[in-house]
VOBA-1610 file (N, C-alpha, C; in pm, whole numbers, padded with zeros to 5 digits, always signed):
BEGIN
Met+00265+05454+04100Met+00314+05315+04107Met+00428+05307+04207Asn+00415+05220+04310Asn+00522+05208+04406Asn+00637+05122+04353Lys+00746+05114+04430Lys+00864+05043+04384Lys+00838+04895+04364Arg+00755+04837+04451Arg+00728+04694+04441Arg+00654+04662+04311His+00551+04739+04280His+00477+04718+04155His+00565+04741+04032Phe+00652+04842+04043Phe+00742+04869+03930Phe+00838+04753+03908Leu+00889+04695+04017Leu+00979+04582+04005Leu+00909+04461+03944Leu+00784+04436+03987Leu+00707+04324+03930Leu+00684+04344+03782Leu+00654+04470+03743Leu+00631+04499+03601Leu+00757+04475+03521Cys+00872+04514+03575Cys+01000+04492+03505Cys+01027+04344+03486Ile+01000+04264+03592Ile+01021+04119+03583Ile+00930+04059+03476Phe+00804+04102+03474Phe+00709+04051+03374Phe+00756+04083+03233Cys+00799+04208+03211Cys+00845+04248+03077Cys+00969+04169+03037Leu+01059+04147+03134Leu+01181+04072+03104Leu+01147+03929+03064Cys+01052+03866+03136Cys+01010+03730+03103Cys+00945+03725+02965Ala+00865+03826+02933Ala+00799+03830+02803Ala+00901+03842+02691Cys+01003+03926+02713Cys+01107+03943+02610Cys+01184+03813+02592Cys+01217+03744+02701Cys+01288+03618+02691Cys+01207+03515+02614Arg+01076+03514+02635Arg+00990+03418+02565Arg+00993+03446+02416Gln+00986+03572+02377Gln+00988+03607+02236Gln+01120+03570+02170Lys+01227+03569+02248Lys+01359+03540+02192Lys+01388+03392+02181Gly+01294+03307+02224Gly+01320+03164+02203Gly+01263+03073+02308Gly+01195+03128+02410Gly+01132+03042+02509Gly+01234+02964+02589Ala+01196+02841+02627Ala+01282+02758+02710Ala+01404+02710+02631Ile+01511+02683+02706Ile+01636+02638+02646Ile+01677+02505+02710Ile+01705+02406+02628Ile+01760+02280+02676Ile+01906+02276+02633Asp+01997+02274+02730Asp+02139+02281+02705Asp+02193+02140+02673Leu+02236+02121+02549Leu+02290+01992+02508Leu+02443+01990+02502Thr+02506+02099+02543Thr+02651+02109+02524Thr+02730+02018+02617Gly+02667+01970+02727Gly+02741+01886+02820Gly+02690+01744+02825Ile+02619+01699+02722Ile+02558+01566+02727Ile+02666+01458+02722Gly+02628+01340+02772Gly+02718+01226+02772Gly+02814+01223+02888Gln+02805+01318+02980Gln+02896+01324+03094Gln+02828+01280+03224Lys+02695+01292+03228Lys+02625+01262+03354Lys+02609+01111+03374Glu+02598+01034+03264Glu+02578+00889+03272Glu+02458+00854+03358Leu+02347+00924+03334Leu+02220+00890+03399Leu+02158+00775+03323Val+02125+00667+03392Val+02069+00548+03326Val+01945+00504+03402Val+01835+00485+03331Val+01712+00434+03393Val+01668+00308+03319Pro+01610+00211+03387Pro+01555+00093+03318Pro+01419+00127+03258Ala+01381+00052+03157Ala+01255+00078+03088Ala+01135+00067+03180Glu+01138-00024+03277Glu+01022-00045+03362Glu+00993+00074+03453Ser+01090+00163+03473Ser+01063+00282+03552Ser+00992+00390+03473Ile+00983+00373+03341Ile+00920+00473+03254Ile+00786+00424+03202Tyr+00776+00293+03177Tyr+00656+00239+03110Tyr+00574+00153+03204Ser+00443+00163+03191Ser+00353+00080+03270Ser+00337-00058+03207Ser+00355-00067+03076Ser+00347-00197+03007Ser+00428-00191+02879Ile+00482-00306+02840Ile+00557-00319+02715Ile+00507-00444+02643Lys+00461-00427+02519Lys+00413-00539+02441Lys+00511-00570+02328Phe+00531-00699+02302Phe+00617-00746+02194Phe+00527-00818+02091Ile+00518-00762+01972Ile+00428-00814+01869Ile+00509-00851+01745Pro+00537-00979+01725Pro+00606-01021+01601Pro+00518-00996+01480Leu+00573-00929+01379Leu+00500-00905+01255Leu+00512-01027+01165Glu+00399-01077+01121Glu+00395-01200+01046Glu+00483-01196+00921Thr+00566-01297+00908Thr+00647-01313+00786Thr+00564-01388+00683His+00530-01318+00577His+00441-01369+00473His+00509-01342+00340Glu+00478-01418+00238Glu+00547-01399+00109Glu+00524-01260+00052Gln+00417-01193+00093Gln+00389-01058+00046Gln+00426-00951+00149Ser+00483-00992+00262Ser+00507-00895+00367Ser+00648-00897+00421Ile+00743-00947+00345Ile+00881-00951+00393Ile+00937-00809+00392Leu+00985-00762+00508Leu+01030-00625+00526Leu+01181-00615+00523Ser+01231-00505+00468Ser+01376-00486+00461Ser+01424-00372+00549Ser+01363-00254+00540Ser+01402-00140+00625Ser+01278-00064+00668Pro+01195-00125+00750Pro+01062-00069+00779Pro+01062+00035+00892Asn+00958+00120+00888Asn+00927+00213+00997Asn+00776+00212+01018Val+00735+00218+01142Val+00593+00231+01173Val+00554+00378+01164Phe+00448+00410+01090Phe+00407+00550+01077Phe+00264+00574+01123Gly+00187+00470+01148Gly+00051+00488+01191Gly+00000+00370+01271Met-00093+00398+01362Met-00142+00291+01448Met-00276+00332+01508Asp-00367+00236+01524Asp-00487+00257+01603Asp-00515+00127+01679Ser-00635+00112+01731Ser-00664-00004+01813Ser-00669-00134+01733Asn-00678-00123+01599Asn-00691-00243+01514Asn-00581-00258+01410Asn-00508-00151+01380Asn-00417-00152+01265Asn-00278-00100+01302Val-00179-00158+01234Val-00041-00110+01239Val+00003-00088+01095Leu+00050+00032+01064Leu+00087+00069+00928Leu+00238+00089+00919Val+00299+00023+00823Val+00444+00019+00809Val+00485+00075+00674Trp+00586+00161+00675Trp+00644+00216+00553Trp+00778+00146+00532Asp+00792+00075+00422Asp+00914+00001+00393Asp+00965+00042+00255Gln+01064+00133+00253Gln+01114+00191+00129Gln+00998+00256+00051Asp+00957+00203-00061Asp+00848+00264-00139Asp+00720+00183-00131Glu+00704+00108-00022Glu+00585+00026-00005Glu+00518+00057+00129Ile+00386+00046+00130Ile+00307+00061+00252Ile+00237-00071+00279Leu+00254-00122+00403Leu+00193-00251+00440Leu+00110-00231+00566Arg+00004-00307+00573Arg-00089-00301+00686Arg-00094-00434+00759Phe-00078-00428+00891Phe-00090-00544+00980Phe-00200-00514+01080Asp-00257-00619+01140Asp-00347-00593+01251Asp-00268-00581+01380Ile-00334-00547+01489Ile-00264-00518+01614Ile-00202-00641+01675Gln-00236-00760+01624Gln-00173-00885+01667Gln-00054-00924+01578Gly-00024-00841+01479Gly+00090-00867+01392Gly+00059-00942+01265Lys-00067-00977+01239Lys-00103-01052+01119Lys-00105-00959+00997Phe-00040-01002+00889Phe-00038-00923+00766Phe-00178-00918+00703Leu-00223-00799+00665Leu-00355-00782+00606Leu-00350-00748+00457Asn-00280-00642+00420Asn-00275-00604+00279Asn-00170-00496+00256Arg-00138-00478+00128Arg-00054-00365+00087Arg-00143-00247+00050Val-00083-00128+00054Val-00156-00005+00022Val-00085+00065-00093Gly-00152+00073-00209Gly-00091+00136-00326Gly+00030+00060-00375Arg+00093+00115-00478Arg+00218+00057-00527Arg+00294+00159-00608Leu+00426+00137-00617Leu+00514+00229-00688Leu+00489+00218-00838Gly+00477+00332-00903Gly+00457+00331-01047Gly+00408+00465-01097Arg+00374+00469-01228Arg+00329+00594-01289Arg+00187+00583-01341Gly+00124+00470-01318Gly-00012+00452-01367Gly-00114+00511-01273His-00241+00498-01313His-00350+00551-01231His-00353+00481-01095Gly-00357+00559-00988Gly-00361+00504-00855Gly-00227+00461-00798Glu-00121+00474-00878Glu+00014+00438-00831Glu+00086+00564-00785His+00171+00550-00685His+00243+00663-00630His+00388+00663-00675Gly+00452+00781-00663Gly+00594+00791-00692Gly+00679+00749-00574Arg+00809+00776-00582Arg+00900+00742-00472Arg+00855+00813-00345Ile+00848+00741-00236Ile+00787+00792-00112Ile+00890+00868-00028Asn+00851+00987+00019Asn+00933+01056+00119Asn+00853+01086+00246Ser+00726+01046+00250Ser+00648+01061+00371Ser+00525+00971+00364Ala+00480+00925+00480Ala+00360+00842+00489Ala+00288+00877+00618Asn+00156+00896+00609Asn+00078+00941+00723Asn-00057+00873+00729Tyr-00113+00872+00850Tyr-00239+00803+00873Tyr-00333+00894+00950Asp-00453+00913+00897Asp-00561+00983+00965Asp-00649+00878+01031Glu-00630+00864+01163Glu-00700+00758+01236Glu-00851+00775+01233Lys-00899+00900+01240Lys-01043+00924+01245Lys-01111+00885+01113Glu-01054+00929+01001Glu-01115+00904+00870Glu-01065+00776+00805Lys-00968+00710+00869Lys-00909+00586+00815Lys-00851+00608+00675Arg-00774+00716+00663Arg-00712+00751+00535Arg-00561+00748+00548Ile-00494+00705+00442Ile-00347+00701+00436Ile-00303+00802+00330Tyr-00203+00883+00366Tyr-00150+00985+00276Tyr-00004+00956+00248Val+00030+00941+00121Val+00167+00910+00079Val+00219+01028-00003Gly+00336+01080+00035Gly+00393+01196-00035Gly+00524+01164-00102Asn+00561+01248-00202Asn+00690+01231-00269Asn+00756+01367-00290Met+00882+01365-00333Met+00960+01488-00350Met+00902+01578-00457Gly+00826+01521-00548Gly+00765+01602-00653Gly+00651+01688-00604Gly+00610+01668-00480Gly+00506+01752-00422Gly+00368+01695-00426Phe+00354+01568-00469Phe+00222+01508-00477Phe+00190+01431-00349Ile+00063+01435-00308Ile+00011+01355-00199Ile-00093+01261-00258Tyr-00076+01130-00233Tyr-00169+01027-00282Tyr-00250+00976-00164Lys-00380+00960-00184Lys-00471+00917-00077Lys-00523+00776-00103Tyr-00524+00694+00003Tyr-00574+00557-00004Tyr-00658+00530+00121Asp-00747+00429+00110Asp-00814+00381+00230Asp-00735+00264+00288Leu-00782+00212+00399Leu-00707+00107+00469Leu-00698-00022+00387Glu-00796-00045+00301Glu-00794-00165+00217Glu-00698-00152+00099Gly-00641-00031+00083Gly-00545-00008-00025Gly-00605+00052-00149Asn-00732+00090-00144Asn-00799+00149-00261Asn-00757+00293-00280Tyr-00727+00329-00403Tyr-00686+00465-00439Tyr-00806+00558-00433Ile-00791+00674-00366Ile-00900+00771-00353Ile-00876+00894-00438Gly-00753+00940-00445Gly-00724+01060-00523Gly-00585+01112-00490Gln-00554+01230-00547Gln-00424+01290-00524Gln-00434+01442-00543Phe-00337+01512-00488Phe-00327+01655-00512Phe-00181+01696-00494Lys-00147+01814-00544Lys-00009+01862-00538Lys+00001+01977-00440Ile+00109+01977-00363Ile+00130+02080-00262Ile+00233+02182-00304Ser+00354+02141-00334Ser+00461+02236-00361Ser+00442+02304-00496Glu+00497+02425-00506Glu+00484+02503-00630Glu+00599+02601-00637Asn+00617+02665-00754Asn+00719+02767-00772Asn+00858+02720-00729Asn+00896+02602-00781Asn+01030+02546-00756Asn+01053+02505-00612Glu+00948+02484-00536Glu+00962+02435-00399Glu+00983+02283-00400Ile+01048+02236-00293Ile+01063+02093-00270Ile+00975+02056-00152Leu+00891+01955-00170Leu+00814+01902-00059Leu+00905+01806+00016Gln+00953+01852+00130Gln+01056+01777+00201Gln+00997+01664+00286Thr+00894+01694+00361Thr+00828+01591+00441Thr+00690+01639+00480Val+00604+01546+00522Val+00466+01576+00557Val+00428+01499+00682Arg+00347+01563+00769Arg+00297+01495+00887Arg+00149+01532+00905Phe+00063+01428+00916Phe-00076+01456+00946Phe-00092+01478+01097Asn-00159+01585+01134Asn-00179+01616+01275Asn-00329+01624+01305Lys-00373+01542+01401Lys-00519+01536+01426Lys-00569+01659+01500Gln-00483+01727+01576Gln-00528+01848+01642Gln-00561+01957+01539Leu-00482+01966+01434Leu-00507+02062+01327Leu-00601+02006+01222Asn-00622+01873+01225Asn-00701+01804+01123Asn-00650+01841+00983Ala-00518+01834+00968Ala-00458+01880+00843Ala-00321+01816+00827Leu-00270+01824+00705Leu-00133+01785+00676Leu-00043+01907+00693Val+00065+01890+00771Val+00164+01996+00787Val+00285+01958+00704Cys+00324+02046+00614Cys+00428+02015+00515Cys+00549+02104+00533Glu+00667+02044+00532Glu+00790+02122+00523Glu+00823+02141+00375Thr+00824+02265+00330Thr+00862+02294+00193Thr+00987+02381+00194Arg+01077+02355+00102Arg+01201+02432+00092Arg+01212+02492-00047Lys+01266+02613-00050Lys+01291+02680-00177Lys+01435+02729-00179Tyr+01513+02669-00267Tyr+01653+02707-00283Tyr+01663+02802-00401Ser+01742+02908-00381Ser+01761+03006-00488Ser+01898+03068-00475Gly+01931+03161-00565Gly+02057+03230-00557Gly+02069+03315-00433Glu+01956+03342-00368Glu+01957+03424-00247Glu+01975+03340-00121Gly+01964+03208-00133Gly+01982+03124-00016Gly+01866+03024-00003Leu+01825+02996+00121Leu+01723+02897+00149Leu+01607+02959+00227Gln+01486+02919+00191Gln+01368+02954+00268Gln+01290+02829+00298Val+01253+02810+00427Val+01179+02694+00470Val+01044+02739+00526Asn+00936+02679+00477Asn+00802+02711+00522Asn+00736+02586+00582Leu+00645+02608+00674Leu+00550+02507+00716Leu+00415+02543+00655Arg+00363+02456+00574Arg+00237+02480+00505Arg+00131+02385+00559Ile+00017+02440+00595Ile-00096+02360+00645Ile-00193+02337+00530Val-00224+02209+00505Val-00309+02171+00393Val-00418+02078+00443Ser-00542+02101+00399Ser-00653+02016+00439Ser-00638+01878+00374Pro-00709+01777+00425Pro-00702+01643+00365Pro-00747+01641+00219Asp-00815+01745+00173Asp-00858+01753+00033Asp-00763+01836-00053Gly-00656+01890+00009Gly-00557+01964-00069Gly-00571+02114-00063Ala-00667+02168+00013Ala-00683+02313+00021Ala-00584+02372+00120Glu-00514+02476+00078Glu-00416+02539+00166Glu-00488+02619+00275Lys-00440+02601+00400Lys-00504+02667+00514Lys-00411+02767+00582Gly-00287+02776+00538Gly-00194+02871+00596Gly-00051+02831+00570Thr+00039+02931+00563Thr+00181+02907+00543Thr+00261+02993+00640Tyr+00362+02932+00702Tyr+00443+03002+00801Tyr+00590+02989+00766Leu+00658+03102+00757Leu+00803+03103+00737Leu+00870+03065+00868Val+00953+02960+00867Val+01021+02916+00989Val+01171+02928+00983Tyr+01226+02950+00862Tyr+01373+02961+00851Tyr+01408+03030+00721Lys+01513+03114+00728Lys+01561+03180+00606Lys+01707+03216+00625Asp+01789+03191+00522Asp+01927+03236+00526Asp+01970+03282+00387His+02091+03335+00382His+02144+03384+00254His+02277+03314+00222Glu+02289+03187+00267Glu+02409+03109+00244Glu+02404+03042+00107Gln+02517+03039+00041Gln+02531+02967-00086Gln+02599+02834-00056Val+02523+02729-00058Val+02572+02595-00022Val+02555+02501-00140Ser+02663+02432-00176Ser+02654+02330-00279Ser+02578+02211-00221Arg+02461+02181-00278Arg+02370+02084-00216Arg+02368+01954-00297Ser+02409+01845-00230Ser+02404+01715-00295Ser+02307+01621-00223Met+02256+01666-00109Met+02153+01590-00039Met+02078+01689+00051Thr+01957+01655+00091Thr+01882+01741+00181Thr+01835+01659+00300Arg+01877+01697+00418Arg+01834+01628+00539Arg+01698+01685+00582Thr+01602+01599+00593Thr+01466+01640+00623Thr+01457+01698+00763Gly+01377+01802+00777Gly+01345+01853+00909Gly+01257+01753+00983Met+01252+01767+01117Met+01177+01673+01197Met+01042+01732+01238Leu+00934+01679+01180Leu+00798+01714+01217Leu+00747+01610+01315Arg+00706+01652+01434Arg+00666+01558+01537Arg+00530+01597+01595Asn+00436+01504+01596Asn+00304+01529+01652Asn+00311+01539+01805Thr+00234+01631+01860Thr+00217+01643+02004Thr+00068+01663+02032Ser+00032+01664+02159Ser-00108+01684+02194Ser-00148+01830+02178Glu-00051+01920+02160Glu-00081+02062+02138Glu-00089+02098+01991Gly-00021+02024+01909Gly-00009+02056+01767Gly+00107+01981+01709Ile+00196+02052+01642Ile+00310+01983+01580Ile+00438+02060+01606Met+00545+01986+01637Met+00677+02046+01658Met+00763+02025+01534Phe+00853+02120+01510Phe+00940+02112+01392Phe+01079+02162+01427Met+01179+02089+01376Met+01318+02131+01395Met+01399+02094+01273Leu+01483+02186+01227Leu+01576+02160+01116Leu+01706+02106+01171Pro+01776+02022+01095Pro+01902+01963+01146Pro+02013+02065+01165Phe+02005+02179+01095Phe+02110+02281+01104Phe+02062+02406+01179Asp+01959+02391+01263Asp+01908+02502+01342Asp+01875+02451+01482Asp+01892+02535+01583Asp+01864+02494+01720Asp+01720+02522+01761Lys+01649+02600+01682Lys+01514+02640+01721Lys+01413+02529+01692Val+01325+02502+01790Val+01215+02408+01773Val+01086+02490+01768Thr+01010+02475+01661Thr+00888+02552+01641Thr+00768+02469+01680Leu+00674+02529+01752Leu+00549+02463+01787Leu+00436+02531+01711Leu+00368+02452+01626Leu+00258+02502+01545Leu+00128+02447+01598Thr+00035+02536+01637Thr-00093+02496+01693Thr-00206+02555+01609Gln-00329+02536+01653Gln-00443+02593+01582Gln-00440+02745+01582Gln-00372+02802+01679Gln-00360+02948+01685Gln-00238+03001+01608Gly-00167+02912+01541Gly-00046+02951+01470Gly+00075+02913+01550Ile+00189+02974+01517Ile+00313+02948+01589Ile+00311+03032+01715Ile+00295+02969+01830Ile+00275+03045+01952Ile+00387+03025+02053Asp+00479+02933+02030Asp+00584+02909+02128Asp+00702+02846+02058Thr+00821+02864+02114Thr+00940+02801+02059Thr+01026+02746+02173Leu+01111+02652+02138Leu+01204+02589+02229Leu+01340+02586+02159Thr+01448+02599+02236Thr+01581+02594+02178Thr+01658+02474+02232Met+01707+02390+02140Met+01799+02282+02175Met+01941+02336+02156Asp+01997+02392+02260Asp+02124+02465+02248Asp+02242+02369+02235Arg+02308+02374+02119Arg+02427+02293+02097Arg+02555+02376+02094Gly+02542+02503+02126Gly+02659+02591+02130Gly+02732+02593+01996Asn+02864+02582+02003Asn+02945+02579+01880Asn+02944+02444+01810Phe+02872+02348+01867Phe+02869+02214+01809Phe+02755+02196+01708Arg+02670+02296+01692Arg+02559+02282+01596Arg+02615+02273+01455Pro+02577+02170+01379Pro+02631+02155+01243Pro+02577+02262+01150Ser+02661+02307+01060Ser+02620+02408+00962Ser+02535+02343+00853Arg+02470+02428+00773Arg+02392+02375+00662Arg+02482+02307+00559Lys+02604+02354+00545Lys+02697+02292+00450Lys+02726+02148+00490Leu+02746+02125+00620Leu+02772+01988+00664Leu+02650+01898+00648Cys+02531+01956+00668Cys+02409+01877+00662Cys+02361+01851+00520Glu+02398+01937+00426Glu+02337+01929+00293Glu+02434+01893+00182Asn+02563+01882+00214Asn+02659+01845+00111Asn+02723+01711+00152Arg+02699+01611+00069Arg+02748+01476+00102Arg+02900+01470+00118Asp+02972+01563+00058Asp+03117+01563+00068Asp+03164+01585+00213Tyr+03076+01641+00295Tyr+03113+01671+00433Tyr+03048+01578+00534Ser+02989+01469+00486Ser+02916+01380+00577Ser+03007+01316+00683Asp+03130+01283+00647Asp+03223+01226+00744Asp+03253+01327+00855Glu+03275+01451+00817Glu+03303+01554+00916Glu+03182+01576+01008Leu+03065+01568+00950Leu+02942+01585+01027Leu+02935+01486+01143Tyr+02960+01358+01114Tyr+02946+01255+01216Tyr+03068+01244+01308Lys+03179+01300+01267Lys+03299+01291+01350Lys+03312+01406+01450Thr+03263+01524+01412Thr+03297+01641+01490Thr+03179+01720+01544Lys+03057+01693+01497Lys+02946+01781+01534Lys+02837+01706+01610Tyr+02753+01782+01676Tyr+02636+01727+01746Tyr+02519+01724+01647Gln+02498+01608+01588Gln+02390+01593+01494Gln+02273+01524+01564Ile+02157+01589+01573Ile+02038+01528+01632Ile+01976+01437+01527Asp+01988+01308+01549Asp+01941+01211+01451Asp+01792+01189+01457Asn+01735+01203+01577Asn+01590+01181+01590Asn+01538+01243+01718Ile+01416+01295+01710Ile+01343+01341+01827Ile+01211+01268+01830Val+01179+01210+01944Val+01048+01150+01966Val+00982+01229+02080Val+00859+01274+02058Val+00790+01359+02153Val+00665+01290+02205Thr+00653+01282+02336Thr+00530+01236+02400Thr+00482+01346+02494Asp+00370+01324+02560Asp+00321+01423+02654Asp+00417+01446+02770Lys+00497+01344+02804Lys+00586+01354+02919Lys+00731+01380+02884Tyr+00778+01329+02768Tyr+00921+01326+02743Tyr+00960+01373+02603Phe+01086+01417+02594Phe+01159+01423+02469Phe+01257+01306+02470Tyr+01256+01223+02366Tyr+01361+01124+02345Tyr+01449+01177+02234Leu+01576+01198+02262Leu+01670+01247+02162Leu+01782+01146+02141Thr+01819+01128+02014Thr+01939+01052+01980Thr+02035+01148+01910Val+02155+01161+01964Val+02250+01259+01915Val+02382+01188+01881Thr+02434+01218+01763Thr+02567+01167+01723Thr+02669+01275+01752Met+02781+01234+01815Met+02884+01333+01848Met+03020+01264+01858Asp+03113+01311+01778Asp+03251+01265+01783Asp+03263+01113+01787Lys+03205+01049+01684Lys+03211+00903+01666Lys+03137+00825+01774Glu+03058+00893+01853Glu+02979+00826+01955Glu+02834+00872+01942Gln+02744+00802+02010Gln+02604+00843+02014Gln+02560+00858+02158Cys+02453+00936+02176Cys+02402+00960+02309Cys+02249+00953+02306Asp+02193+00877+02399Asp+02048+00872+02417Asp+02012+00966+02533Leu+01916+01055+02506Leu+01872+01151+02607Leu+01723+01139+02629Leu+01683+01128+02754Leu+01542+01132+02790Leu+01523+01256+02878Ile+01437+01349+02830Ile+01424+01479+02893Ile+01279+01501+02929Asp+01254+01543+03053Asp+01119+01575+03097Asp+01070+01699+03020Arg+00951+01687+02959Arg+00900+01796+02876Arg+00860+01918+02955His+00831+01900+03084His+00780+02012+03162His+00891+02081+03244Ser+00977+02000+03306Ser+01086+02058+03386Ser+01213+02073+03304His+01221+02004+03189His+01340+01998+03104His+01460+01934+03175Ala+01431+01855+03278Ala+01537+01783+03349Ala+01579+01659+03268Phe+01708+01626+03274Phe+01761+01507+03208Phe+01733+01386+03299Ile+01663+01287+03245Ile+01631+01167+03320Ile+01724+01052+03281His+01760+01046+03155His+01849+00943+03102His+01950+01013+03010Asp+02078+00985+03031Asp+02184+01049+02954Asp+02295+00946+02937Lys+02282+00868+02830Lys+02373+00754+02812Lys+02450+00765+02681Lys+02581+00766+02692Lys+02669+00771+02575Lys+02724+00631+02546Tyr+02736+00599+02419Tyr+02786+00468+02381Tyr+02853+00475+02244Ala+02921+00371+02203Ala+02995+00371+02077Ala+02899+00379+01961Tyr+02936+00455+01858Tyr+02853+00470+01740Tyr+02830+00333+01674Gly+02706+00303+01642Gly+02672+00177+01579Gly+02628+00070+01676Ser+02645+00091+01807Ser+02604-00008+01905Ser+02452-00010+01915Glu+02395-00129+01926Glu+02250-00144+01933Glu+02206-00204+02068Leu+02297-00219+02160Leu+02267-00296+02281Leu+02278-00212+02408Glu+02278-00081+02398Glu+02301+00001+02517Glu+02196+00109+02533His+02072+00079+02497His+01963+00176+02515His+01896+00148+02651Leu+01763+00165+02658Leu+01691+00134+02782Leu+01686-00019+02800Ser+01729-00065+02916Ser+01730-00210+02941Ser+01588-00261+02959Leu+01562-00381+02908Leu+01431-00445+02915Leu+01436-00557+03017Lys+01344-00556+03111Lys+01344-00653+03217Lys+01331-00795+03162Gly+01422-00882+03203Gly+01419-01022+03161Gly+01510-01051+03044Phe+01544-00948+02965Phe+01630-00968+02847Phe+01775-00936+02883Lys+01865-01020+02835Lys+02007-01001+02866Lys+02077-00906+02770His+02038-00911+02643His+02112-00835+02542His+02026-00735+02466Val+01895-00751+02466Val+01806-00666+02387Val+01766-00543+02467Ser+01779-00426+02405Ser+01737-00301+02468Ser+01642-00227+02375Phe+01591-00113+02422Phe+01483-00046+02351Phe+01505+00105+02351Trp+01481+00168+02237Trp+01477+00313+02227Trp+01376+00347+02117Pro+01273+00428+02147Pro+01166+00447+02049Pro+01209+00526+01927Trp+01147+00493+01814Trp+01171+00566+01691Trp+01055+00662+01662Val+00938+00633+01716Val+00820+00714+01692Val+00728+00701+01812Ala+00629+00792+01825Ala+00535+00785+01937Ala+00395+00816+01887Phe+00298+00751+01948Phe+00157+00778+01922Phe+00091+00801+02057Asp+00048+00925+02081Asp-00009+00965+02210Asp+00093+00931+02319Asn+00058+00845+02413Asn+00152+00814+02522Asn+00222+00680+02501Lys+00226+00635+02375Lys+00291+00507+02343Lys+00419+00532+02265Ala+00529+00478+02314Ala+00658+00483+02247Ala+00676+00354+02167Val+00717+00363+02041Val+00710+00248+01950Val+00841+00233+01873Asp+00883+00110+01853Asp+00995+00081+01764Asp+00984-00061+01710Leu+01066-00091+01611Leu+01077-00225+01554Leu+01214-00280+01586Leu+01219-00398+01648Leu+01346-00462+01682Leu+01370-00579+01587Pro+01484-00582+01517Pro+01514-00696+01428Pro+01517-00827+01508Ile+01464-00931+01450Ile+01457-01059+01519Ile+01597-01117+01545Asp+01694-01083+01458Asp+01827-01137+01478Asp+01903-01069+01592Arg+01842-00969+01652Arg+01903-00908+01769Arg+01883-00994+01894Phe+01786-01084+01890Phe+01755-01171+02003Phe+01840-01298+01994Asp+01928-01320+02094Asp+02002-01444+02097Asp+01912-01554+02154Asn+01964-01673+02173Asn+01880-01785+02216Asn+01812-01760+02351Asp+01887-01701+02445Asp+01829-01674+02577Asp+01716-01571+02566Asp+01741-01463+02492Asp+01640-01359+02479Asp+01523-01406+02394Leu+01550-01496+02300Leu+01440-01551+02220Leu+01343-01632+02305Glu+01397-01702+02405Glu+01313-01777+02495Glu+01224-01684+02580Val+01280-01572+02621Val+01202-01473+02694Val+01093-01415+02605Leu+01131-01388+02480Leu+01035-01330+02386Leu+00917-01424+02361Lys+00945-01552+02351Lys+00838-01649+02327Lys+00735-01647+02439Lys+00778-01613+02560Lys+00687-01611+02674Lys+00608-01481+02683Thr+00658-01377+02618Thr+00594-01245+02630Thr+00527-01198+02502Ala+00552-01263+02388Ala+00493-01221+02261Ala+00342-01236+02264Val+00272-01146+02192Val+00125-01148+02198Val+00066-01246+02097Asn+00146-01310+02014Asn+00094-01412+01923Asn+00188-01532+01924Asp+00150-01635+01851Asp+00228-01760+01855Asp+00291-01792+01720Tyr+00334-01685+01646Tyr+00404-01711+01521Tyr+00535-01782+01549Pro+00581-01867+01457Pro+00708-01940+01478Pro+00826-01846+01470Leu+00872-01798+01586Leu+00976-01695+01590Leu+01107-01742+01530Asp+01137-01870+01540Asp+01266-01920+01489Asp+01274-01910+01338Asp+01160-01902+01269Asp+01160-01895+01124Asp+01126-01755+01071Met+01119-01658+01159Met+01076-01525+01118Met+01191-01444+01061Ser+01159-01356+00968Ser+01256-01257+00920Ser+01209-01116+00951Asn+01077-01100+00969Asn+01024-00968+01002Asn+01056-00927+01144Pro+01060-00797+01172Pro+01099-00752+01306Pro+00987-00766+01409Ile+01021-00736+01533Ile+00928-00737+01645Ile+00882-00595+01673Leu+00752-00573+01671Leu+00697-00443+01706Leu+00691-00432+01860Val+00751-00324+01912Val+00750-00301+02054Val+00667-00177+02082Ile+00565-00193+02168Ile+00478-00082+02207Ile+00492-00064+02357Ala+00552+00046+02397Ala+00574+00074+02539Ala+00483+00189+02582Glu+00395+00164+02676Glu+00300+00264+02721Glu+00353+00334+02843Glu+00365+00466+02835Glu+00424+00542+02944Glu+00333+00546+03066Gln+00392+00550+03182Gln+00316+00555+03308Gln+00250+00691+03325
//
């Protein structure tokens, strides 16, 4: 072996070792200083504004969109699941809170299987309840066992399965697993993703972030920098969101007594939205928040905007609107989606909305939010 071949082999081995130690690294320690700002129209090829019909059975209080296809929009509002059509018309409720046959417990996750048209509702007790789009109860099964907590669930179409974050607290510390379960409740595999030996007084549990991607599913804990990618071949790659000494400890994330300290002094990743092109991150730091748009392939920062904590008017600017801005809460394929409260639109912006909305509901009398669907270029 000559020197050139030996050098190439050394470089290859070094790259392989680096990959095993955590793969790519996105440095978050200097965020909020670049002040990179892009308008929404430079990212999206189209943006639709769909007012959700205000109906006596569909008044929403704190909703999130969790499922969507070409005909349906599914909304999780506290312990209720509601279905709208793609034009915003209310169609029906799905299931209801209770202890009777076909009723579900308190909801901690809601998912939609677009292919089979099935809705899966989960709770902390470890049960998954299945319904069809019309709201008919199909069945249920239990996932967690042996004192585990079913923390959250995400249906992933690439795996054709439910991926569950389960946690087990004991005198030895914490163990977090990702469990793959078929739509019928059969276990297909379990992967250990986190373990420690810390004794933490726990008064709340911050859910890990399970995010669908075209490769499989990504997962990140609020007190860990590692991002796990789970595919059909298992866990094959990882990414690190490096927060340096600013990463919050498990004590800050899991004990309510330290919640003020968490939001005042640490870099808390509040949400990650993943599309084929971008990571959208919202980070709380030192009484301020920061919106980050990061290219998934180059890991370059495209948008890096810091603003006062609690401000709702300084995200991606929307063409034509003076005060209303947009930042996605969830993504489906290449569509970034959020719900904007109607009271965020002042008179000028309401006039713009009336010209761009996809239906003719009386916006002045609405209480339900506006569904925004932004399709990436």
